[in-house]
Structure formats: C-alpha cells, structure tokens
CHARMM internal coordinates of N, CA and C (Angstrom, degrees):
IC EDIT
DIST 1 N 1 CA 1.4988
DIST 1 CA 1 C 1.5253
ANGL 1 N 1 CA 1 C 111.82
DIST 1 C 2 N 1.2003
ANGL 1 CA 1 C 2 N 116.30
DIHE 1 N 1 CA 1 C 2 N 143.70
DIST 2 N 2 CA 1.4580
ANGL 1 C 2 N 2 CA 126.19
DIHE 1 CA 1 C 2 N 2 CA 177.76
DIST 2 CA 2 C 1.5132
ANGL 2 N 2 CA 2 C 111.67
DIHE 1 C 2 N 2 CA 2 C -117.21
DIST 2 C 3 N 1.3766
ANGL 2 CA 2 C 3 N 116.50
DIHE 2 N 2 CA 2 C 3 N 138.47
DIST 3 N 3 CA 1.3974
ANGL 2 C 3 N 3 CA 121.58
DIHE 2 CA 2 C 3 N 3 CA 175.42
DIST 3 CA 3 C 1.4967
ANGL 3 N 3 CA 3 C 108.06
DIHE 2 C 3 N 3 CA 3 C -95.49
DIST 3 C 4 N 1.2502
ANGL 3 CA 3 C 4 N 115.51
DIHE 3 N 3 CA 3 C 4 N 119.33
DIST 4 N 4 CA 1.4834
ANGL 3 C 4 N 4 CA 127.59
DIHE 3 CA 3 C 4 N 4 CA 178.43
DIST 4 CA 4 C 1.5949
ANGL 4 N 4 CA 4 C 114.59
DIHE 3 C 4 N 4 CA 4 C -130.75
DIST 4 C 5 N 1.2736
ANGL 4 CA 4 C 5 N 116.23
DIHE 4 N 4 CA 4 C 5 N 169.62
DIST 5 N 5 CA 1.4595
ANGL 4 C 5 N 5 CA 116.28
DIHE 4 CA 4 C 5 N 5 CA -179.94
DIST 5 CA 5 C 1.5681
ANGL 5 N 5 CA 5 C 100.11
DIHE 4 C 5 N 5 CA 5 C -125.26
DIST 5 C 6 N 1.3750
ANGL 5 CA 5 C 6 N 113.97
DIHE 5 N 5 CA 5 C 6 N 126.73
DIST 6 N 6 CA 1.4956
ANGL 5 C 6 N 6 CA 119.03
DIHE 5 CA 5 C 6 N 6 CA 178.03
DIST 6 CA 6 C 1.5173
ANGL 6 N 6 CA 6 C 105.52
DIHE 5 C 6 N 6 CA 6 C -124.59
DIST 6 C 7 N 1.4023
ANGL 6 CA 6 C 7 N 109.72
DIHE 6 N 6 CA 6 C 7 N 122.80
DIST 7 N 7 CA 1.4911
ANGL 6 C 7 N 7 CA 118.12
DIHE 6 CA 6 C 7 N 7 CA -178.62
DIST 7 CA 7 C 1.5861
ANGL 7 N 7 CA 7 C 111.73
DIHE 6 C 7 N 7 CA 7 C 46.41
DIST 7 C 8 N 1.3008
ANGL 7 CA 7 C 8 N 117.68
DIHE 7 N 7 CA 7 C 8 N 47.85
DIST 8 N 8 CA 1.3886
ANGL 7 C 8 N 8 CA 126.46
DIHE 7 CA 7 C 8 N 8 CA 172.12
DIST 8 CA 8 C 1.5633
ANGL 8 N 8 CA 8 C 113.23
DIHE 7 C 8 N 8 CA 8 C 82.53
DIST 8 C 9 N 1.3298
ANGL 8 CA 8 C 9 N 117.30
DIHE 8 N 8 CA 8 C 9 N -8.07
DIST 9 N 9 CA 1.5158
ANGL 8 C 9 N 9 CA 118.73
DIHE 8 CA 8 C 9 N 9 CA 176.26
DIST 9 CA 9 C 1.4630
ANGL 9 N 9 CA 9 C 115.04
DIHE 8 C 9 N 9 CA 9 C -104.33
DIST 9 C 10 N 1.3601
ANGL 9 CA 9 C 10 N 116.11
DIHE 9 N 9 CA 9 C 10 N 136.33
DIST 10 N 10 CA 1.3954
ANGL 9 C 10 N 10 CA 122.68
DIHE 9 CA 9 C 10 N 10 CA -178.05
DIST 10 CA 10 C 1.5802
ANGL 10 N 10 CA 10 C 104.44
DIHE 9 C 10 N 10 CA 10 C -73.44
DIST 10 C 11 N 1.3476
ANGL 10 CA 10 C 11 N 111.79
DIHE 10 N 10 CA 10 C 11 N 134.97
DIST 11 N 11 CA 1.5119
ANGL 10 C 11 N 11 CA 118.17
DIHE 10 CA 10 C 11 N 11 CA 179.47
DIST 11 CA 11 C 1.5089
ANGL 11 N 11 CA 11 C 108.18
DIHE 10 C 11 N 11 CA 11 C -139.72
DIST 11 C 12 N 1.3445
ANGL 11 CA 11 C 12 N 115.40
DIHE 11 N 11 CA 11 C 12 N 155.47
DIST 12 N 12 CA 1.4139
ANGL 11 C 12 N 12 CA 122.61
DIHE 11 CA 11 C 12 N 12 CA 170.66
DIST 12 CA 12 C 1.4983
ANGL 12 N 12 CA 12 C 109.64
DIHE 11 C 12 N 12 CA 12 C -106.56
DIST 12 C 13 N 1.2812
ANGL 12 CA 12 C 13 N 124.86
DIHE 12 N 12 CA 12 C 13 N 124.55
DIST 13 N 13 CA 1.4099
ANGL 12 C 13 N 13 CA 124.89
DIHE 12 CA 12 C 13 N 13 CA -179.26
DIST 13 CA 13 C 1.5022
ANGL 13 N 13 CA 13 C 113.35
DIHE 12 C 13 N 13 CA 13 C -129.80
DIST 13 C 14 N 1.3075
ANGL 13 CA 13 C 14 N 115.83
DIHE 13 N 13 CA 13 C 14 N 158.67
DIST 14 N 14 CA 1.5265
ANGL 13 C 14 N 14 CA 120.22
DIHE 13 CA 13 C 14 N 14 CA -179.86
DIST 14 CA 14 C 1.6173
ANGL 14 N 14 CA 14 C 106.16
DIHE 13 C 14 N 14 CA 14 C -71.26
DIST 14 C 15 N 1.3170
ANGL 14 CA 14 C 15 N 112.29
DIHE 14 N 14 CA 14 C 15 N 152.69
DIST 15 N 15 CA 1.3932
ANGL 14 C 15 N 15 CA 116.24
DIHE 14 CA 14 C 15 N 15 CA 178.35
DIST 15 CA 15 C 1.6026
ANGL 15 N 15 CA 15 C 107.10
DIHE 14 C 15 N 15 CA 15 C -71.78
DIST 15 C 16 N 1.3269
ANGL 15 CA 15 C 16 N 119.39
DIHE 15 N 15 CA 15 C 16 N 150.39
DIST 16 N 16 CA 1.3891
ANGL 15 C 16 N 16 CA 123.04
DIHE 15 CA 15 C 16 N 16 CA -178.64
DIST 16 CA 16 C 1.5484
ANGL 16 N 16 CA 16 C 110.67
DIHE 15 C 16 N 16 CA 16 C 151.67
DIST 16 C 17 N 1.2698
ANGL 16 CA 16 C 17 N 118.22
DIHE 16 N 16 CA 16 C 17 N -164.99
DIST 17 N 17 CA 1.4621
ANGL 16 C 17 N 17 CA 121.49
DIHE 16 CA 16 C 17 N 17 CA -178.02
DIST 17 CA 17 C 1.5524
ANGL 17 N 17 CA 17 C 113.73
DIHE 16 C 17 N 17 CA 17 C -81.85
DIST 17 C 18 N 1.2681
ANGL 17 CA 17 C 18 N 116.19
DIHE 17 N 17 CA 17 C 18 N 164.25
DIST 18 N 18 CA 1.4351
ANGL 17 C 18 N 18 CA 120.07
DIHE 17 CA 17 C 18 N 18 CA 174.05
DIST 18 CA 18 C 1.4857
ANGL 18 N 18 CA 18 C 110.76
DIHE 17 C 18 N 18 CA 18 C -56.00
DIST 18 C 19 N 1.2814
ANGL 18 CA 18 C 19 N 120.77
DIHE 18 N 18 CA 18 C 19 N -45.13
DIST 19 N 19 CA 1.4585
ANGL 18 C 19 N 19 CA 125.05
DIHE 18 CA 18 C 19 N 19 CA 174.22
DIST 19 CA 19 C 1.4695
ANGL 19 N 19 CA 19 C 111.63
DIHE 18 C 19 N 19 CA 19 C -49.79
DIST 19 C 20 N 1.3467
ANGL 19 CA 19 C 20 N 113.42
DIHE 19 N 19 CA 19 C 20 N -51.72
DIST 20 N 20 CA 1.4385
ANGL 19 C 20 N 20 CA 119.07
DIHE 19 CA 19 C 20 N 20 CA -176.49
DIST 20 CA 20 C 1.5330
ANGL 20 N 20 CA 20 C 109.32
DIHE 19 C 20 N 20 CA 20 C -56.16
DIST 20 C 21 N 1.2972
ANGL 20 CA 20 C 21 N 112.76
DIHE 20 N 20 CA 20 C 21 N -44.70
DIST 21 N 21 CA 1.5351
ANGL 20 C 21 N 21 CA 117.64
DIHE 20 CA 20 C 21 N 21 CA -177.37
DIST 21 CA 21 C 1.4552
ANGL 21 N 21 CA 21 C 113.25
DIHE 20 C 21 N 21 CA 21 C -63.25
DIST 21 C 22 N 1.2861
ANGL 21 CA 21 C 22 N 119.59
DIHE 21 N 21 CA 21 C 22 N -46.08
DIST 22 N 22 CA 1.4160
ANGL 21 C 22 N 22 CA 123.70
DIHE 21 CA 21 C 22 N 22 CA 178.52
DIST 22 CA 22 C 1.6029
ANGL 22 N 22 CA 22 C 111.64
DIHE 21 C 22 N 22 CA 22 C -66.40
DIST 22 C 23 N 1.2346
ANGL 22 CA 22 C 23 N 119.89
DIHE 22 N 22 CA 22 C 23 N -39.95
DIST 23 N 23 CA 1.4953
ANGL 22 C 23 N 23 CA 121.33
DIHE 22 CA 22 C 23 N 23 CA 168.83
DIST 23 CA 23 C 1.4839
ANGL 23 N 23 CA 23 C 112.32
DIHE 22 C 23 N 23 CA 23 C -57.09
DIST 23 C 24 N 1.3338
ANGL 23 CA 23 C 24 N 118.61
DIHE 23 N 23 CA 23 C 24 N -45.33
DIST 24 N 24 CA 1.4390
ANGL 23 C 24 N 24 CA 120.56
DIHE 23 CA 23 C 24 N 24 CA 177.85
DIST 24 CA 24 C 1.5277
ANGL 24 N 24 CA 24 C 114.75
DIHE 23 C 24 N 24 CA 24 C -61.08
DIST 24 C 25 N 1.3527
ANGL 24 CA 24 C 25 N 115.49
DIHE 24 N 24 CA 24 C 25 N -24.44
DIST 25 N 25 CA 1.4236
ANGL 24 C 25 N 25 CA 123.67
DIHE 24 CA 24 C 25 N 25 CA 178.84
DIST 25 CA 25 C 1.5272
ANGL 25 N 25 CA 25 C 109.07
DIHE 24 C 25 N 25 CA 25 C -85.17
DIST 25 C 26 N 1.3207
ANGL 25 CA 25 C 26 N 119.38
DIHE 25 N 25 CA 25 C 26 N -3.21
DIST 26 N 26 CA 1.4706
ANGL 25 C 26 N 26 CA 122.85
DIHE 25 CA 25 C 26 N 26 CA 176.60
DIST 26 CA 26 C 1.5176
ANGL 26 N 26 CA 26 C 111.56
DIHE 25 C 26 N 26 CA 26 C 86.15
DIST 26 C 27 N 1.3603
ANGL 26 CA 26 C 27 N 115.55
DIHE 26 N 26 CA 26 C 27 N 19.39
DIST 27 N 27 CA 1.4714
ANGL 26 C 27 N 27 CA 119.94
DIHE 26 CA 26 C 27 N 27 CA 177.11
DIST 27 CA 27 C 1.5448
ANGL 27 N 27 CA 27 C 112.67
DIHE 26 C 27 N 27 CA 27 C -104.67
DIST 27 C 28 N 1.3339
ANGL 27 CA 27 C 28 N 114.47
DIHE 27 N 27 CA 27 C 28 N 164.97
DIST 28 N 28 CA 1.4221
ANGL 27 C 28 N 28 CA 122.28
DIHE 27 CA 27 C 28 N 28 CA 177.89
DIST 28 CA 28 C 1.4869
ANGL 28 N 28 CA 28 C 109.22
DIHE 27 C 28 N 28 CA 28 C -103.83
DIST 28 C 29 N 1.3304
ANGL 28 CA 28 C 29 N 125.82
DIHE 28 N 28 CA 28 C 29 N 115.30
DIST 29 N 29 CA 1.4166
ANGL 28 C 29 N 29 CA 131.29
DIHE 28 CA 28 C 29 N 29 CA -176.93
DIST 29 CA 29 C 1.6033
ANGL 29 N 29 CA 29 C 110.42
DIHE 28 C 29 N 29 CA 29 C -51.15
DIST 29 C 30 N 1.3461
ANGL 29 CA 29 C 30 N 114.58
DIHE 29 N 29 CA 29 C 30 N -45.17
DIST 30 N 30 CA 1.4973
ANGL 29 C 30 N 30 CA 119.10
DIHE 29 CA 29 C 30 N 30 CA 179.90
DIST 30 CA 30 C 1.5645
ANGL 30 N 30 CA 30 C 111.40
DIHE 29 C 30 N 30 CA 30 C -61.05
DIST 30 C 31 N 1.2770
ANGL 30 CA 30 C 31 N 120.86
DIHE 30 N 30 CA 30 C 31 N -13.01
DIST 31 N 31 CA 1.4992
ANGL 30 C 31 N 31 CA 114.93
DIHE 30 CA 30 C 31 N 31 CA -173.63
DIST 31 CA 31 C 1.5113
ANGL 31 N 31 CA 31 C 111.39
DIHE 30 C 31 N 31 CA 31 C -117.90
DIST 31 C 32 N 1.3149
ANGL 31 CA 31 C 32 N 118.02
DIHE 31 N 31 CA 31 C 32 N 27.93
DIST 32 N 32 CA 1.4752
ANGL 31 C 32 N 32 CA 122.33
DIHE 31 CA 31 C 32 N 32 CA -177.70
DIST 32 CA 32 C 1.4642
ANGL 32 N 32 CA 32 C 109.62
DIHE 31 C 32 N 32 CA 32 C -140.78
DIST 32 C 33 N 1.3727
ANGL 32 CA 32 C 33 N 110.46
DIHE 32 N 32 CA 32 C 33 N 158.84
DIST 33 N 33 CA 1.4346
ANGL 32 C 33 N 33 CA 119.09
DIHE 32 CA 32 C 33 N 33 CA 164.11
DIST 33 CA 33 C 1.3968
ANGL 33 N 33 CA 33 C 107.71
DIHE 32 C 33 N 33 CA 33 C -113.47
DIST 33 C 34 N 1.3487
ANGL 33 CA 33 C 34 N 118.53
DIHE 33 N 33 CA 33 C 34 N 140.80
DIST 34 N 34 CA 1.4799
ANGL 33 C 34 N 34 CA 127.37
DIHE 33 CA 33 C 34 N 34 CA -175.51
DIST 34 CA 34 C 1.5466
ANGL 34 N 34 CA 34 C 113.06
DIHE 33 C 34 N 34 CA 34 C -122.17
DIST 34 C 35 N 1.2549
ANGL 34 CA 34 C 35 N 121.28
DIHE 34 N 34 CA 34 C 35 N 126.86
DIST 35 N 35 CA 1.3968
ANGL 34 C 35 N 35 CA 125.67
DIHE 34 CA 34 C 35 N 35 CA 173.67
DIST 35 CA 35 C 1.5334
ANGL 35 N 35 CA 35 C 106.91
DIHE 34 C 35 N 35 CA 35 C -112.84
DIST 35 C 36 N 1.3279
ANGL 35 CA 35 C 36 N 118.50
DIHE 35 N 35 CA 35 C 36 N 128.99
DIST 36 N 36 CA 1.3886
ANGL 35 C 36 N 36 CA 123.75
DIHE 35 CA 35 C 36 N 36 CA -174.51
DIST 36 CA 36 C 1.6719
ANGL 36 N 36 CA 36 C 106.01
DIHE 35 C 36 N 36 CA 36 C -120.63
DIST 36 C 37 N 1.0874
ANGL 36 CA 36 C 37 N 118.37
DIHE 36 N 36 CA 36 C 37 N 116.86
DIST 37 N 37 CA 1.5953
ANGL 36 C 37 N 37 CA 122.42
DIHE 36 CA 36 C 37 N 37 CA -176.23
DIST 37 CA 37 C 1.4758
ANGL 37 N 37 CA 37 C 110.93
DIHE 36 C 37 N 37 CA 37 C 46.42
DIST 37 C 38 N 1.3171
ANGL 37 CA 37 C 38 N 115.44
DIHE 37 N 37 CA 37 C 38 N 48.66
DIST 38 N 38 CA 1.4256
ANGL 37 C 38 N 38 CA 122.87
DIHE 37 CA 37 C 38 N 38 CA 170.99
DIST 38 CA 38 C 1.4254
ANGL 38 N 38 CA 38 C 113.71
DIHE 37 C 38 N 38 CA 38 C 79.85
DIST 38 C 39 N 1.3336
ANGL 38 CA 38 C 39 N 125.02
DIHE 38 N 38 CA 38 C 39 N 9.40
DIST 39 N 39 CA 1.3788
ANGL 38 C 39 N 39 CA 130.53
DIHE 38 CA 38 C 39 N 39 CA -177.06
DIST 39 CA 39 C 1.6239
ANGL 39 N 39 CA 39 C 110.70
DIHE 38 C 39 N 39 CA 39 C -127.69
DIST 39 C 40 N 1.3194
ANGL 39 CA 39 C 40 N 117.19
DIHE 39 N 39 CA 39 C 40 N 126.81
DIST 40 N 40 CA 1.4144
ANGL 39 C 40 N 40 CA 117.91
DIHE 39 CA 39 C 40 N 40 CA -179.67
DIST 40 CA 40 C 1.5196
ANGL 40 N 40 CA 40 C 108.16
DIHE 39 C 40 N 40 CA 40 C -66.27
DIST 40 C 41 N 1.3894
ANGL 40 CA 40 C 41 N 112.19
DIHE 40 N 40 CA 40 C 41 N 143.43
DIST 41 N 41 CA 1.5027
ANGL 40 C 41 N 41 CA 119.33
DIHE 40 CA 40 C 41 N 41 CA 178.54
DIST 41 CA 41 C 1.5516
ANGL 41 N 41 CA 41 C 101.38
DIHE 40 C 41 N 41 CA 41 C -105.34
DIST 41 C 42 N 1.2446
ANGL 41 CA 41 C 42 N 113.69
DIHE 41 N 41 CA 41 C 42 N 115.29
DIST 42 N 42 CA 1.5232
ANGL 41 C 42 N 42 CA 115.67
DIHE 41 CA 41 C 42 N 42 CA 177.76
DIST 42 CA 42 C 1.5310
ANGL 42 N 42 CA 42 C 113.65
DIHE 41 C 42 N 42 CA 42 C -56.50
DIST 42 C 43 N 1.2981
ANGL 42 CA 42 C 43 N 119.93
DIHE 42 N 42 CA 42 C 43 N 140.05
DIST 43 N 43 CA 1.4373
ANGL 42 C 43 N 43 CA 124.53
DIHE 42 CA 42 C 43 N 43 CA -167.59
DIST 43 CA 43 C 1.4881
ANGL 43 N 43 CA 43 C 106.83
DIHE 42 C 43 N 43 CA 43 C -62.07
DIST 43 C 44 N 1.3168
ANGL 43 CA 43 C 44 N 120.09
DIHE 43 N 43 CA 43 C 44 N -29.49
DIST 44 N 44 CA 1.4679
ANGL 43 C 44 N 44 CA 121.15
DIHE 43 CA 43 C 44 N 44 CA 178.72
DIST 44 CA 44 C 1.4031
ANGL 44 N 44 CA 44 C 116.64
DIHE 43 C 44 N 44 CA 44 C -75.43
DIST 44 C 45 N 1.3807
ANGL 44 CA 44 C 45 N 116.72
DIHE 44 N 44 CA 44 C 45 N -10.26
DIST 45 N 45 CA 1.5080
ANGL 44 C 45 N 45 CA 121.93
DIHE 44 CA 44 C 45 N 45 CA 178.42
DIST 45 CA 45 C 1.5130
ANGL 45 N 45 CA 45 C 110.02
DIHE 44 C 45 N 45 CA 45 C -100.41
DIST 45 C 46 N 1.3056
ANGL 45 CA 45 C 46 N 123.64
DIHE 45 N 45 CA 45 C 46 N -2.98
DIST 46 N 46 CA 1.4767
ANGL 45 C 46 N 46 CA 121.52
DIHE 45 CA 45 C 46 N 46 CA -170.54
DIST 46 CA 46 C 1.4892
ANGL 46 N 46 CA 46 C 110.09
DIHE 45 C 46 N 46 CA 46 C -60.83
DIST 46 C 47 N 1.2751
ANGL 46 CA 46 C 47 N 119.13
DIHE 46 N 46 CA 46 C 47 N -27.60
DIST 47 N 47 CA 1.4939
ANGL 46 C 47 N 47 CA 124.84
DIHE 46 CA 46 C 47 N 47 CA -178.34
DIST 47 CA 47 C 1.5295
ANGL 47 N 47 CA 47 C 109.87
DIHE 46 C 47 N 47 CA 47 C -84.41
DIST 47 C 48 N 1.3338
ANGL 47 CA 47 C 48 N 120.84
DIHE 47 N 47 CA 47 C 48 N -3.81
DIST 48 N 48 CA 1.4695
ANGL 47 C 48 N 48 CA 123.89
DIHE 47 CA 47 C 48 N 48 CA -176.68
DIST 48 CA 48 C 1.4664
ANGL 48 N 48 CA 48 C 113.25
DIHE 47 C 48 N 48 CA 48 C -116.46
DIST 48 C 49 N 1.3961
ANGL 48 CA 48 C 49 N 115.93
DIHE 48 N 48 CA 48 C 49 N -26.80
DIST 49 N 49 CA 1.5588
ANGL 48 C 49 N 49 CA 117.65
DIHE 48 CA 48 C 49 N 49 CA -179.32
DIST 49 CA 49 C 1.5268
ANGL 49 N 49 CA 49 C 109.74
DIHE 48 C 49 N 49 CA 49 C -85.13
DIST 49 C 50 N 1.2865
ANGL 49 CA 49 C 50 N 111.87
DIHE 49 N 49 CA 49 C 50 N 124.51
DIST 50 N 50 CA 1.4974
ANGL 49 C 50 N 50 CA 120.26
DIHE 49 CA 49 C 50 N 50 CA -178.05
DIST 50 CA 50 C 1.5900
ANGL 50 N 50 CA 50 C 108.00
DIHE 49 C 50 N 50 CA 50 C -87.29
DIST 50 C 51 N 1.2996
ANGL 50 CA 50 C 51 N 108.78
DIHE 50 N 50 CA 50 C 51 N 143.57
DIST 51 N 51 CA 1.4878
ANGL 50 C 51 N 51 CA 117.80
DIHE 50 CA 50 C 51 N 51 CA 172.04
DIST 51 CA 51 C 1.4516
ANGL 51 N 51 CA 51 C 115.83
DIHE 50 C 51 N 51 CA 51 C -73.03
DIST 51 C 52 N 1.1821
ANGL 51 CA 51 C 52 N 125.36
DIHE 51 N 51 CA 51 C 52 N 135.12
DIST 52 N 52 CA 1.4413
ANGL 51 C 52 N 52 CA 129.53
DIHE 51 CA 51 C 52 N 52 CA -177.80
DIST 52 CA 52 C 1.4587
ANGL 52 N 52 CA 52 C 113.52
DIHE 51 C 52 N 52 CA 52 C -122.09
DIST 52 C 53 N 1.3170
ANGL 52 CA 52 C 53 N 115.24
DIHE 52 N 52 CA 52 C 53 N 148.21
DIST 53 N 53 CA 1.5343
ANGL 52 C 53 N 53 CA 121.21
DIHE 52 CA 52 C 53 N 53 CA 176.66
DIST 53 CA 53 C 1.5047
ANGL 53 N 53 CA 53 C 108.01
DIHE 52 C 53 N 53 CA 53 C -48.66
DIST 53 C 54 N 1.3086
ANGL 53 CA 53 C 54 N 113.00
DIHE 53 N 53 CA 53 C 54 N 129.62
DIST 54 N 54 CA 1.5570
ANGL 53 C 54 N 54 CA 117.20
DIHE 53 CA 53 C 54 N 54 CA 171.89
DIST 54 CA 54 C 1.5286
ANGL 54 N 54 CA 54 C 113.99
DIHE 53 C 54 N 54 CA 54 C 90.34
DIST 54 C 55 N 1.3045
ANGL 54 CA 54 C 55 N 117.85
DIHE 54 N 54 CA 54 C 55 N -7.56
DIST 55 N 55 CA 1.4117
ANGL 54 C 55 N 55 CA 121.84
DIHE 54 CA 54 C 55 N 55 CA -175.15
DIST 55 CA 55 C 1.6958
ANGL 55 N 55 CA 55 C 106.15
DIHE 54 C 55 N 55 CA 55 C -62.60
DIST 55 C 56 N 1.4113
ANGL 55 CA 55 C 56 N 106.09
DIHE 55 N 55 CA 55 C 56 N 145.59
DIST 56 N 56 CA 1.4606
ANGL 55 C 56 N 56 CA 113.27
DIHE 55 CA 55 C 56 N 56 CA 177.68
DIST 56 CA 56 C 1.5050
ANGL 56 N 56 CA 56 C 107.44
DIHE 55 C 56 N 56 CA 56 C -118.72
DIST 56 C 57 N 1.3753
ANGL 56 CA 56 C 57 N 113.37
DIHE 56 N 56 CA 56 C 57 N 122.41
DIST 57 N 57 CA 1.4335
ANGL 56 C 57 N 57 CA 118.47
DIHE 56 CA 56 C 57 N 57 CA 178.31
DIST 57 CA 57 C 1.5022
ANGL 57 N 57 CA 57 C 115.12
DIHE 56 C 57 N 57 CA 57 C -111.97
DIST 57 C 58 N 1.2993
ANGL 57 CA 57 C 58 N 115.31
DIHE 57 N 57 CA 57 C 58 N 151.11
DIST 58 N 58 CA 1.4924
ANGL 57 C 58 N 58 CA 122.55
DIHE 57 CA 57 C 58 N 58 CA 167.82
DIST 58 CA 58 C 1.5686
ANGL 58 N 58 CA 58 C 104.59
DIHE 57 C 58 N 58 CA 58 C -124.90
DIST 58 C 59 N 1.3248
ANGL 58 CA 58 C 59 N 117.10
DIHE 58 N 58 CA 58 C 59 N 121.66
DIST 59 N 59 CA 1.4277
ANGL 58 C 59 N 59 CA 123.44
DIHE 58 CA 58 C 59 N 59 CA -174.06
DIST 59 CA 59 C 1.5907
ANGL 59 N 59 CA 59 C 104.78
DIHE 58 C 59 N 59 CA 59 C -116.06
DIST 59 C 60 N 1.3293
ANGL 59 CA 59 C 60 N 111.15
DIHE 59 N 59 CA 59 C 60 N 128.87
DIST 60 N 60 CA 1.5082
ANGL 59 C 60 N 60 CA 114.70
DIHE 59 CA 59 C 60 N 60 CA -179.96
DIST 60 CA 60 C 1.5279
ANGL 60 N 60 CA 60 C 105.17
DIHE 59 C 60 N 60 CA 60 C -122.46
DIST 60 C 61 N 1.3209
ANGL 60 CA 60 C 61 N 118.82
DIHE 60 N 60 CA 60 C 61 N 133.28
DIST 61 N 61 CA 1.4832
ANGL 60 C 61 N 61 CA 125.89
DIHE 60 CA 60 C 61 N 61 CA 175.29
DIST 61 CA 61 C 1.4897
ANGL 61 N 61 CA 61 C 111.86
DIHE 60 C 61 N 61 CA 61 C -90.96
DIST 61 C 62 N 1.4163
ANGL 61 CA 61 C 62 N 116.04
DIHE 61 N 61 CA 61 C 62 N 137.14
DIST 62 N 62 CA 1.4361
ANGL 61 C 62 N 62 CA 115.01
DIHE 61 CA 61 C 62 N 62 CA 174.23
DIST 62 CA 62 C 1.5229
ANGL 62 N 62 CA 62 C 105.97
DIHE 61 C 62 N 62 CA 62 C -90.23
DIST 62 C 63 N 1.3089
ANGL 62 CA 62 C 63 N 118.36
DIHE 62 N 62 CA 62 C 63 N 135.38
DIST 63 N 63 CA 1.3860
ANGL 62 C 63 N 63 CA 122.45
DIHE 62 CA 62 C 63 N 63 CA 178.67
DIST 63 CA 63 C 1.5127
ANGL 63 N 63 CA 63 C 109.67
DIHE 62 C 63 N 63 CA 63 C -118.77
DIST 63 C 64 N 1.2592
ANGL 63 CA 63 C 64 N 119.24
DIHE 63 N 63 CA 63 C 64 N 128.82
DIST 64 N 64 CA 1.5061
ANGL 63 C 64 N 64 CA 127.04
DIHE 63 CA 63 C 64 N 64 CA 176.09
DIST 64 CA 64 C 1.4725
ANGL 64 N 64 CA 64 C 110.78
DIHE 63 C 64 N 64 CA 64 C -78.09
DIST 64 C 65 N 1.2557
ANGL 64 CA 64 C 65 N 112.23
DIHE 64 N 64 CA 64 C 65 N 161.76
DIST 65 N 65 CA 1.5427
ANGL 64 C 65 N 65 CA 116.25
DIHE 64 CA 64 C 65 N 65 CA 173.42
DIST 65 CA 65 C 1.4334
ANGL 65 N 65 CA 65 C 107.09
DIHE 64 C 65 N 65 CA 65 C 156.45
DIST 65 C 66 N 1.3742
ANGL 65 CA 65 C 66 N 113.05
DIHE 65 N 65 CA 65 C 66 N -173.28
DIST 66 N 66 CA 1.5211
ANGL 65 C 66 N 66 CA 114.05
DIHE 65 CA 65 C 66 N 66 CA -173.85
DIST 66 CA 66 C 1.4766
ANGL 66 N 66 CA 66 C 107.21
DIHE 65 C 66 N 66 CA 66 C -167.88
END
COOR INIT
IC SEED 1 N 1 CA 1 C
IC BUILD
C-alpha cells in the first residue's frame, strides 16, 4: 500500500499505474484529467505512469450536459 494525496485527502492505495488507481476509486480514466505532483498526466499515459509513495494527485471529472 502506498500513501498518496488525492484532491487534498490522504489515501492509501495499491501499487500500480495511475489508471489502476482511478479505476479502484470507481472512476473511468477516459473521463478525467489527472495532475500528479503538479504536472498533467496525458490521458494516453495513465496506463504507463506508476503511482509512487507520497504522490499528490488532483483529479477532475468531465461532466457532459447542455
């Protein structure tokens, strides 16, 4: 388990990729923007970037509507 911060809240998550983490949170990687340690993670890289101890994430959901 890794200690990270997600949207200002301390969390413990399984080791794996950023995509693994957001799926474990019940989110869909294709519908969000993820910032890791103040840098945007390109959506195409979410399955390649590994979560590391102490990472700080900001996750924003895209909401459709009109």
